[in-house]
C-alpha positions in Angstrom: 78.6 144.1 97.1 81.6 143.1 99.3 80.1 139.7 99.9 80.1 139.0 96.1 83.8 140.0 96.0 84.5 137.4 98.7 82.4 134.7 97.0 83.9 135.3 93.6 87.5 135.5 94.7 87.1 132.4 97.0 85.5 130.5 94.1 88.3 131.5 91.8 91.0 130.5 94.3 89.3 127.1 95.0 89.0 126.3 91.3 92.6 127.5 90.7 93.9 125.1 93.4 91.7 122.2 92.4 92.8 122.4 88.8 96.5 122.3 89.9 97.3 125.9 89.1 98.7 126.6 92.5 101.1 123.6 92.4 102.2 124.5 88.9 102.9 128.1 89.9 104.8 126.9 93.0 107.0 124.6 90.9 107.6 127.4 88.4 108.7 129.9 91.1 110.8 127.4 92.9 112.6 126.5 89.7 114.1 130.0 89.6 116.4 129.1 92.6 115.9 132.5 94.3 117.2 133.6 97.6 114.7 134.3 100.4 115.3 138.1 100.0 114.7 138.0 96.3 111.5 136.0 96.8 110.4 138.4 99.5 111.0 141.4 97.1 109.3 139.7 94.2 106.2 138.7 96.1 105.8 142.1 97.7 106.3 143.8 94.4 103.6 141.7 92.8 101.2 142.4 95.6 102.0 146.1 95.4 101.3 146.3 91.7 98.1 144.2 92.2 97.0 146.7 94.8 96.4 149.4 92.2 93.6 147.8 90.2 92.3 145.2 92.7 90.6 145.5 96.1 92.3 144.1 99.2 89.8 141.3 99.4 90.7 139.8 96.1 94.4 140.0 96.8 94.1 138.4 100.2 91.8 135.6 99.1 93.4 134.8 95.7 97.0 135.7 95.8 98.1 135.2 99.4 97.2 131.5 99.3 99.5 131.1 96.3 102.5 132.6 98.1 101.9 131.0 101.5 103.2 127.5 100.7 106.4 129.0 99.3 107.2 130.8 102.5 108.1 127.5 104.2 110.6 126.6 101.4 112.3 130.0 101.7 112.3 129.9 105.6 110.3 133.2 105.8 108.3 134.0 108.8 104.6 134.2 107.8 103.9 136.9 110.3 106.6 139.1 108.9 105.5 138.4 105.4 101.8 139.1 106.3 102.7 142.4 108.0 104.6 143.5 104.8 101.6 142.5 102.7 99.3 144.7 104.8 101.8 147.6 104.5 102.1 147.1 100.8 98.3 147.0 100.3 98.0 150.3 102.2 100.8 151.9 100.2 99.2 150.7 97.0 95.9 152.1 98.0 97.5 155.5 98.7 99.4 155.6 95.5 99.1 158.8 93.4 96.5 157.3 91.1 94.2 156.5 93.9 94.8 159.8 95.6 93.8 161.5 92.4 90.6 159.6 92.2 89.8 160.3 95.8 90.4 164.0 95.5 88.3 164.2 92.3 85.4 162.4 94.1 85.7 164.8 97.0 85.7 167.8 94.8 82.7 166.6 92.8 80.9 165.8 96.1 81.5 169.3 97.4 80.3 170.9 94.1 77.2 168.8 94.2 76.4 169.6 97.8 76.8 173.4 97.0 74.5 173.2 94.0 71.8 171.4 96.0 71.7 174.0 98.8 69.0 176.5 98.6 70.1 180.1 98.3 68.9 182.5 101.0 66.0 184.6 99.9 
């Protein structure tokens, strides 16, 4: 299952770049004349919001290559930016919506395991 996520997101990213979408998006973002701090905040906010519905594999393979060429323009260290991406992905995964889903799945798993146990005779 995870392999299909890698294949699909890599294919989408390649087609997006070949058709010129990445260059178009880069020109559009650079036309805003943002400061490096505002670009850092904007990119991290986008990745944080995308972390709610998407898996980390899609974000890293699809969206990170879109932002990487712009880091050079804004003189942002790629290691610092990548570290913040990983922190944001973890924070997005642990957001309340995901925590609710995880607790519901744990509770349903516990109730299912109790119902399948045989009662002592």
